[in-house]
N, C-alpha and C positions, 0 to 999 in steps of 0.2 A: 424627689431624685431615688427611688426605689421603682418606684413605675418605671424608669429611664433605661437603669441596669438589669432591668427584668427583659427588657426590648431587645436592650443590645445583645445578650448572652441570645437570647433566640433567633437575632439576625447572625450572628458568628454562627450560633451549632446549624442556621442550613446553609452557609457558606460550604462546612467540612462537608456534609451532604453530599453536594451535588458535584463534589471530587469521589465521592464514593460510585463504585462501579452499580449499574442498572442488574438489580436481581442477585447481586453477591456479597454473601457476608462477610466484614470486617477485610472487604477489601476497596483498598484507596488507584485509582486510575494514577498512570503514569503523568508527573507533570514539565520535570525539566530532563537536561540530555543525563543527567548524573543520578536518574532516578532505572534510568534505560539502562537492567544490568545485565544484560544476555549476550551481551559483543554483540558481532554482524553476524548479517548474513542471506540468504538470499530463500527466500520464499518462494516456489515454486506453485503454482497450478493449474491447470488445463481444465477449463469448463466448459459446455453449450451455452450459446447466446443468453437464452435464456435465467441460464445463471449466471453469469457475470453482471447483468444489467441488475438482479436482483443481492451482487457481493457490492454492486454501485464502482465495477470498476471499468463501464464503457461512460465515455462522458460524450458522444459523438455518436452516430447512428452511422453511416458515412452509406459505402455499398452494402456494408454485412446484410445477411438469410438467414434467416432462423434456422440453417444446417452450418453456419459459421462458426468454426472452430475456434477457440478465446482460451491462449496462454497470457500468465500472470508471471511476473517479475516480479517479485517490490528485494529491492534492493536495502535492507534495512541497520541499523542499531534500533536493536529490540527489545521486549522485555516480555518473557509469559509467565499470564497471572493465570492461578488456580482457583477455580469460581466454585465455593458451596454455597449450595441453598439450604436450609434446617438438614445440616451437622452432613453433607453425602454432596461430594462432588460433580460437579453436575458438569462443565465443558471447564476450556482451554481459552484463555485467551491472549491477543498477540498486542501491544501495543510498540508504536514504534513510527522512528524518522528518517525518512529517507528517501531512495526515487522507484518510480512503479513504473515499468514497460511492456503495456497493453500489447498485443501482437495478436492479430486476426486473419486466423488464415479464408477469404473468402471464398476461392476455388482453390483446384490441383489437380491435377494427372496422375494416372497412375504412380507414373516414374517417379515420382517427389517422395522424396524423404524432409516426413516431419516431426523428424525425434528431438532434435533438441535447437537453439539456434542460428546454431551457425551453421545446419544442413538449409533449414528450412531458408534465410537469407540465400543461401547456393542456387534453391531451388527456384529464388523467385529470377537470378541472373538466368539461371537456364529457363526460364521460361515455364517453368513446369506450374508455379501455382503463382497465384495473387495472392498479395498480404500486406496488412496494413498495421499502423502502429500508433501506439500514443504515448508520451511519457510526457511525466508530469510529476511535480517534487509533493514528496506528505509529509503532511510537517517542518515544511522548513520553509521560512521566508525571505528574500530579501533581493537586493537588484541583480548582485551574482549569480547567486541561481537562476532567475529571470533569463536572465542573457545567454547562461550557460547552457540551458537546454532548448534545444527542439521541442517541433508541438507536436505533428506528425504529419507522417508523408506514405509513403509507402516502403516497406522495408527491404529491402538487398545489404549486399556487405558490406557498403561502404557504414552505413546505417547502425550492422552489427557493430563495426570495429568504431563505431562512436559511441556507441551501448558502454562499450568491454573501457573504454577511456573515462565514460560519465559518471560509472559508478564510485572510479578512485577518486575524483575532480569533488563529489557530493561528498563521499565520507570526509575527506579534508578540510571542506566548509563548513561541518558541523563545525561550530565551536567557535566559528570565526567573529570578529567583530563586526556589525551590522547582517550579521544573521542570525533570525527569529526561530526561535523550534519550541514547538508548541507536539508532547507526543498526540499519534491517532491510534485510533481502535484501528485492527487493520486485519486479523481477524477474527470471527469469533465462531466456535463447533453449528452454534444455532443456525449460522448462516449458509452452511455448508450442505443442513437439511432442506 
């Protein structure tokens, strides 16, 4: 019996270690929606194609070129975690659930204004730019989520309007019956380097 108790304690302690954030002291990864105490926010990151591949925010290559500009909009319920190692602050981690819009500017003419999603979608409508997008749920699953999401295509004014509406729908769905939530690591300062 003593051997069994020791084995059980070792097994249980290894399970709790798996929830600990790698390379961080005394930090546990959020596991439920209630753990995401940072509120809701849109995190916007602009990067090169190579940086986007490294950060794993592109799911298919499509017609992208090495000169493509990638803009990622993560609309999340989130939590910011400060990670320390050997008593020193090393980096920030952001965990969350929500929806990710990845917009890739494949090509653009000089007159294209590419400063925000509205101007990007307008540039597509006027044939000043070729832009593709991908839309994915992050950390939430369920039939209702799957059915409400378009997957990818060319990004025009109608797609921009759908994105605005979808952000609100997703936040309403989080926590509903039939929706599973598992917070995901979204941003790690190490991934930016």
